[in-house]
C-alpha angles and dihedrals in degrees: 000000000000090000088053091052092048093049093043093056093051090046090052093054092047102039108037098063093049106049121106132185115191094191094070129084089244103032096174096052116025100066091041093059094038092052092046094048093045093051091046091053093049093047091044091056090050091048093050089051090049097051091054090070102025114051092185089072093053116112118267117207120245132170090261097048091048095049092045092053089047090054093052089047093050092047088053092050093047090048092048091056092034134100101273119008093181090060091042092055100041102020121205121307090246092058111022090189098124130131088279090065093044090055091055091048090051092051087050089052092054095046092049093049097044105039124069095250128172102249091177091062092042092056094044090050091052091046091051090055090049091054094044090052091048092050090050088049089055091051091046093050100043110022119020105020095180097045091112097027093239120190088222111040091184090068126055122232104158113185094344093072094219130064094224093049090052096044095054092052093048093047096062091043091057089067091043089058091051089050090052090047090054098044101041115098098202110084092213090057091046088056093045090052091052091048090051090051091048091051090050091051089053089049091053090054091049089058089057089211105160098202095051092044089052092047090049094049095046091043093052092043093053090045089054090049092050092051092050091047095045093050092043093240094154094170091049089049092052089046093052091050093045092048090050092050095045095043092046092049092048091048093051091050095047102030092120091055115118089236091071095042091063095057114089111242094007090074091060093045088054090061095053116121137144089253095053114119091237094060095035092055090050092052090050092048091046090053091054088047091051092050088052092047091056089057091058106019101156105050101006127216097301131265116309093009102112093115090065098058090036090058093046091052098031117159113217091214087083091067088068087075095052138276093290090070092060089078121062117163093168128042094223090234122092094208095049090047092060092042093050098038099037101026121218093320094053093044092050090046090053092049088048091055090054092046093050090047089058093041094055090046091055091050090053096058090201110147095201090066091063088088091061090048091057090041087058090049089052089051091052092049094052088043088068090077106018138048134239119267135182096277092046092047090052092052093043094056091045088056092049093046095048093053091046093047090053091044090055092047092053093046090051092049091050090049090053092048089054090052 
């Protein structure tokens, strides 16, 4: 039974992001979420049976597990008193990120932190999916442009059906690959992990998703600065900062040059400005969301209900960019989404989850986990302009579970040392 649970968790991480069902209205999402939730339910039943007879596999409370459970509870309460509990629970068919999914992700969190799972295999499984998705993106971009029937052939989306959905998943796997490269003892596996991370980086640029590219660049830059500072390489640190300043300045001065326009992803970054329609539309939508938040500041409108407040405070200026801008079911900002959906209490609970994540990492004093810390920072940076999707949620909860699993292990070892 334990072996089944271990294998099932690895299979879940490997299989659910890859599946595709062309007969559904949303072929890139529906089966992914259905497979994920079905596997979680089966494995959760196995785990419950296991903990009846083996108390060592029962969950042990930590600050992170408590605050995460509190967040889910508060989101349920805000949704119950919100505008549309049915939508909050099930979400829209095009998203499937309702409370029902969050419950399954929370169940996954507790299984991963309580059972003696093979984290090494889980991370390698996720990295394999990331590489496969990036390779498919390469095929889609340069060889068979209509292989996945994308609405925007200039941007890769592979089996995720949307460039942003794919980019967020790849982003967090880049830092997983770096962590594996640091922890693996076999040099060949170290090199393989680095190659996998590089391929995932290439895949992110093929999506041309500005938020994720920005999160990647800033996250890697901060990681490089940390390494230089940690190892007291002052000259290296100054070199990194100087290179970033010089390269950034050169890019801003020459961003309209044809050289940059021929590089996937960079060409879109070169067009970024505060006056661009992408950013201006976000500012307008955020303003509508803010006005809606002020109407229900304490508990918010309920999970997945951004479209209701947005419609109530709709700004006609958005119509200037076309009819598609008249419908926003997500604020394209992770922080505003928690503030709007969960109110002040939900927003503070979300911030608390992040704070406890960093707190438990600091208590561990395990240098290898620094890669996940900067991966989390990259996620938060991209979250300023995009919203969470299934692939991102999966990686986010894996990050949280791994930190908590290590924290429990250290606490248990310290308790044994005292005895």
